[in-house]
C-alpha positions in Angstrom: 12.1 76.9 113.0 15.4 75.4 114.4 18.1 77.4 116.0 21.5 76.5 116.4 25.0 78.2 117.4 27.8 77.2 115.0 31.1 78.1 116.5 33.3 77.4 113.3 31.5 80.1 111.5 30.9 82.4 114.5 27.3 82.6 113.8 23.9 81.9 115.2 21.6 80.4 112.6 17.9 79.8 111.9 16.9 76.8 109.9 13.6 76.1 108.2 13.3 72.6 106.6 17.3 72.3 106.6 17.7 75.6 104.8 19.4 78.5 106.5 16.6 81.1 107.0 18.6 83.7 108.6 21.9 84.3 110.8 23.6 86.6 113.1 27.5 87.2 112.4 29.4 87.4 115.7 33.0 88.5 116.8 34.6 87.6 120.0 36.0 90.6 121.8 37.5 89.3 125.0 35.0 87.5 127.0 32.2 89.3 125.0 30.3 88.4 122.1 29.8 91.3 119.7 26.7 90.6 117.4 27.5 92.7 114.3 25.1 91.8 111.4 21.7 90.1 111.3 20.6 88.9 108.0 17.4 87.1 106.9 16.9 86.5 103.1 13.9 88.0 101.3 12.3 84.4 100.8 12.2 84.2 104.6 11.1 87.5 105.5 8.0 88.5 107.3 7.8 85.3 109.4 9.3 86.2 112.5 12.7 84.6 111.8 14.9 87.5 113.0 13.1 88.0 116.1 13.2 84.1 116.8 16.9 84.2 116.3 17.6 87.2 118.3 15.9 85.8 121.2 17.8 82.4 120.8 21.2 84.1 120.5 20.7 86.4 123.3 19.5 83.3 125.6 22.2 81.3 124.5 24.7 84.4 125.5 22.9 84.4 129.0 23.0 80.7 129.5 26.9 80.8 128.7 27.9 83.7 130.8 28.6 85.9 127.7 28.6 89.7 127.8 26.9 91.0 124.6 27.9 94.2 122.5 24.7 94.7 120.4 26.5 96.2 117.4 24.0 95.4 114.8 21.2 97.8 114.9 18.7 95.0 114.9 20.0 93.2 117.9 20.1 96.6 119.8 16.6 97.3 118.7 15.4 93.8 120.1 17.0 94.4 123.6 15.2 97.9 123.8 12.0 96.0 123.3 13.0 93.2 125.7 14.7 94.9 128.5 15.2 91.4 130.4 18.5 91.2 127.7 19.9 94.7 128.7 21.9 93.1 131.7 23.9 91.1 129.0 25.5 94.4 127.8 28.4 95.4 130.2 27.2 98.5 132.3 30.0 100.5 131.4 29.0 100.1 127.6 25.3 100.4 128.0 25.5 104.3 126.9 27.1 103.5 123.7 24.4 101.6 122.6 21.9 103.9 124.1 20.7 101.4 126.7 
């Protein structure tokens, strides 16, 4: 599995054998990146694509100093299970996401 950030489409993508196996749609909101939707097509389901993609996207945000707004329930749930990423969500907005 390969992961990449695609600035032109405002997405993080997972690739398997050159095919897009999943993605996270994002929006810029000031200095923050809002992760608004995660999608893994059925043919790639059950293989951890979403988990790997979430880890990659949140790690990328951390490396680039981007605050994260987890509007997508999957991303919010991932952060709950991986508390090392809670610090990416601005402190004043964590309650909004039940973090």
